C-alpha positions in Angstrom: 0.0 0.0 -0.2 1.4 3.4 -1.1 1.1 6.7 0.6 0.7 10.1 -0.8 3.9 12.1 -0.1 3.3 14.9 2.7 4.2 18.5 1.4 6.7 19.6 3.1 6.4 23.7 3.5 9.8 25.4 3.3 10.7 28.4 5.2 11.0 30.5 1.7 6.6 29.5 1.3 6.2 31.2 4.3 7.6 34.1 3.8 5.2 36.3 1.3 2.5 35.3 4.4 4.6 36.7 6.8 5.2 39.9 5.2 1.4 40.2 4.2 0.9 40.0 8.3 3.7 42.5 9.0 2.8 45.1 6.8 -1.1 46.0 8.6 0.6 45.5 11.7 3.1 48.1 11.0 0.3 50.4 9.5 -1.9 50.2 12.6 1.2 51.3 14.7 1.7 54.2 12.4 -1.4 55.4 12.9 -1.5 55.1 16.5 1.6 56.4 16.9 0.7 59.9 14.7 -2.7 59.7 16.9 -0.7 59.6 20.1 1.2 62.3 19.0 -2.0 64.3 18.0 -3.4 64.1 21.4 -0.3 64.5 23.8 1.5 67.4 21.8 -1.2 70.0 23.0 -0.3 68.8 26.9 3.2 68.7 26.2 2.7 72.6 24.7 0.8 73.4 28.1 3.2 72.1 30.3 6.1 73.5 28.9 4.2 76.9 28.6 3.3 76.8 32.8 7.2 76.7 33.2 7.9 80.0 31.6 7.8 83.3 32.4 5.7 85.8 30.8 8.4 87.4 28.4 9.9 83.7 27.9 6.3 82.6 26.8 6.5 84.4 23.5 10.5 84.9 23.0 11.5 81.1 23.5 10.8 77.7 21.6 7.4 76.8 22.2 7.7 73.6 22.8 10.9 73.1 24.9 11.7 74.6 28.4 13.7 77.9 29.2 13.9 78.5 33.3 11.9 76.6 34.9 9.2 78.8 36.7 6.5 76.5 37.6 6.7 77.1 41.1 6.7 80.3 41.3 3.9 80.4 38.4 1.6 78.8 40.9 2.2 80.9 44.0 1.5 83.8 41.8 -1.9 81.8 40.9 -2.9 80.9 44.2 -2.3 84.5 45.7 -4.0 86.4 42.8 -7.4 88.1 44.2 -6.8 86.3 47.6 -6.8 82.9 45.9 -9.4 83.0 43.4 -8.3 80.3 41.6 -8.3 77.9 44.3 -11.8 79.0 45.0 -13.0 78.0 41.6 -11.2 74.9 41.9 -13.2 73.9 45.1 -16.2 74.6 43.4 -15.7 72.8 40.6 -14.8 69.6 42.7 -18.1 70.2 44.6 -20.0 70.4 41.7 -18.0 67.3 39.9 -17.8 64.7 42.6 -21.0 65.1 44.3 -22.7 65.0 41.1 -20.9 62.1 39.6 -20.9 59.8 42.8 -25.2 60.8 43.0 -25.7 60.3 39.3 -23.8 57.5 39.0 -26.1 55.9 41.7 -29.3 57.1 40.2 -28.2 56.0 36.7 -27.0 52.8 38.1 -30.4 52.1 40.1 -32.6 53.1 37.2 -30.6 50.8 34.8 -30.9 47.8 36.8 -34.8 48.3 37.6 -35.1 49.1 33.6 -33.3 45.7 32.9 -34.6 43.6 35.8 -37.9 44.4 36.3 -41.1 44.0 34.2 -43.6 46.6 34.5 -46.2 48.6 32.1 -44.3 50.9 30.4 -41.0 50.1 30.9 -39.9 50.0 26.9 -41.6 53.5 26.9 -39.2 55.1 29.7 -35.8 53.5 28.3 -36.8 55.3 24.4 -37.6 58.6 26.7 -34.0 58.0 28.4 -32.9 57.4 24.9 -34.0 60.5 23.6 -32.5 62.3 26.2 -29.1 61.1 25.0 -29.9 62.7 21.7 -30.9 66.4 23.2 -27.9 68.7 22.9 -27.0 70.6 26.0 -27.3 73.7 24.1 -31.3 73.0 23.8 -31.7 72.3 27.5 -30.0 75.3 28.9 -32.7 78.1 28.3 -35.4 75.8 29.7 -33.4 75.3 32.7 -32.6 78.8 33.5 -36.1 79.6 33.4 -37.5 76.9 35.5 -34.6 77.8 38.0 -35.9 81.6 37.6 -39.3 81.0 38.7 -38.1 79.5 41.8 -35.6 82.3 42.3 -32.7 79.4 42.3 -30.3 81.0 39.7 -26.7 82.1 40.8 -26.7 79.4 43.1 -24.8 76.1 44.0 -28.2 74.1 43.2 -28.4 75.5 39.7 -25.3 74.2 38.9 -25.6 71.0 40.9 -29.2 69.9 40.4 -28.8 69.6 36.5 -25.6 67.8 36.3 -27.3 64.9 38.6 -29.3 63.5 35.5 -27.1 61.4 33.1 -29.5 59.5 30.1 -26.5 57.8 28.6 -25.6 56.3 32.1 -28.8 54.8 32.7 -28.5 53.6 29.0 -24.8 51.8 30.0 -26.4 50.6 33.2 -29.1 48.9 31.9 -27.3 47.3 28.9 -24.4 45.9 31.6 -26.9 44.7 34.0 -29.0 42.9 31.4 -26.0 40.9 30.6 -23.9 40.9 33.8 -26.3 40.0 36.5 -27.7 36.7 36.2 -31.5 36.2 37.0 -31.0 33.1 39.5 -28.5 34.8 41.6 -31.3 37.6 42.1 -33.8 34.8 42.7 -31.6 32.9 45.0 -31.3 36.2 46.8 -34.7 36.6 47.3 -35.5 33.1 48.6 -32.7 33.9 51.2 -34.7 36.9 52.8 -33.0 39.3 50.7 -34.6 42.3 50.0 -34.4 44.3 46.4 -32.6 47.2 48.3 -30.2 45.0 49.4 -29.7 42.7 47.0 -29.2 45.7 44.5 -26.1 47.0 46.8 -24.5 43.5 48.2 -24.9 41.8 45.1 -25.9 43.7 41.8 -23.7 46.8 42.3 -20.7 44.3 42.9 -21.3 42.6 39.8 -21.9 46.2 37.6 -18.8 47.6 39.3 -16.9 48.0 35.9 -20.0 49.6 34.3 -20.3 51.9 37.2 -16.8 53.2 36.9 -17.3 53.7 33.6 -20.6 55.9 34.1 -18.9 57.9 36.8 -15.6 58.6 34.6 -17.9 59.8 31.6 -20.2 61.7 34.4 -17.0 63.2 36.1 -15.3 64.4 32.8 -18.7 65.6 31.7 -19.2 67.8 34.7 -15.9 69.1 35.5 -16.0 70.0 31.8 -19.2 71.7 31.8 -18.8 75.1 30.5 -22.8 76.6 29.3 -24.9 75.5 31.9 -22.4 77.8 34.6 -22.2 80.4 32.0 -26.2 80.9 32.2 -26.6 80.2 35.8 -24.1 82.2 37.5 -23.2 85.7 38.1 -21.1 85.6 41.1 -17.5 84.7 40.2 -17.1 83.1 43.4 -19.4 80.7 42.1 -17.6 79.9 39.1 -16.4 76.5 38.3 -12.6 76.7 37.4 -13.9 76.0 33.6 -15.7 79.5 33.4 -13.1 81.1 35.6 -10.6 80.5 33.4 -12.8 81.8 30.4 -13.6 84.9 31.8 -9.6 85.4 32.7 -8.8 84.6 29.2 -11.3 87.3 27.7 -9.5 89.9 30.0 -5.5 89.5 28.7 -5.8 92.1 26.4 -6.6 94.6 29.2 -4.6 92.6 31.9 -1.6 90.9 30.0 -0.3 89.1 33.2 -3.5 86.6 33.1 -1.5 84.7 30.1 0.8 83.1 32.0 -1.9 82.4 34.8 -4.4 81.0 32.3 -2.1 78.2 30.9 -0.9 77.3 34.4 -4.5 77.1 35.5 -5.6 74.9 32.5 -2.8 72.7 33.5 -4.0 72.1 37.1 -7.3 71.9 35.8 -6.8 69.0 33.8 -5.1 67.2 36.8 -7.7 65.5 38.6 -9.0 64.0 35.1 -6.1 62.1 35.3 -5.7 61.3 38.4 -9.5 60.0 38.0 -8.5 57.9 35.4 -5.3 56.6 36.6 -6.7 55.6 40.0 -10.2 53.8 38.2 -8.5 51.9 35.1 -7.8 48.8 37.4 -11.7 48.4 37.5 -11.7 48.1 33.8 -9.0 45.9 33.6 -11.0 43.5 36.2 -14.0 44.0 34.4 -12.5 42.8 31.2 -10.9 40.0 32.6 -14.1 38.9 34.4 -15.9 38.8 31.5 -13.3 36.6 29.2 -13.8 34.1 32.1 -17.4 33.9 31.8 
């Protein structure tokens, strides 16, 4: 009995295939490198500019350091007008941290209820939430101002804080993740053991939804921290301004007060620090959620 000869693949035959797979990887790496430079270049310019004096900012290379005066610039910024910038930063932290925490909790509970409970009008409510995602913030600014004007609540902390609690996109994310990541059998077992709905949510469902909650929190944190239009419309007292609106007002006064240019640059560098810290501290929850999903 004879057997058919087996084909032997020589290294020369594999070279075209290897070359064909290397080219797409190289192109992808090149594109990612260009995108990385595109996103990091403004941050580098901001860091370099924050270390220079007002004269060096226009008289030296904009992408490289001169005399390192970052600490002096920080001291000047913090002492300007009795620490007004520090007040703006604390305002932003109060608006953002409180709204992000409470908004994430409300979005998680709403999304969980829409995913796990059956009741009349559930799909209608969810469609209304989705329509809220599509409505731009500029379309809601004037109605919100008129509503708060009727109750004499404009130019107050609550005029910015209360509207920032609403997060339709967070409700959508919470519903999608709860439907996929929280087993119905586990909830039934918890009910059989005598746990109430609130206890089941906080002790079981919230833990399973942790990656989604972190994502919602970060999205909400960034959105509220960068919010500009709502404070611009609602607030007139500069002591209540968040850092975004405060830096904008200083930037409009640079022609009359040139020394504000350096303060705006240093303040902008400080204003992005909480966002970077939040991402660095919470990114491990994303990795945990991805690995857990892969094991499942």
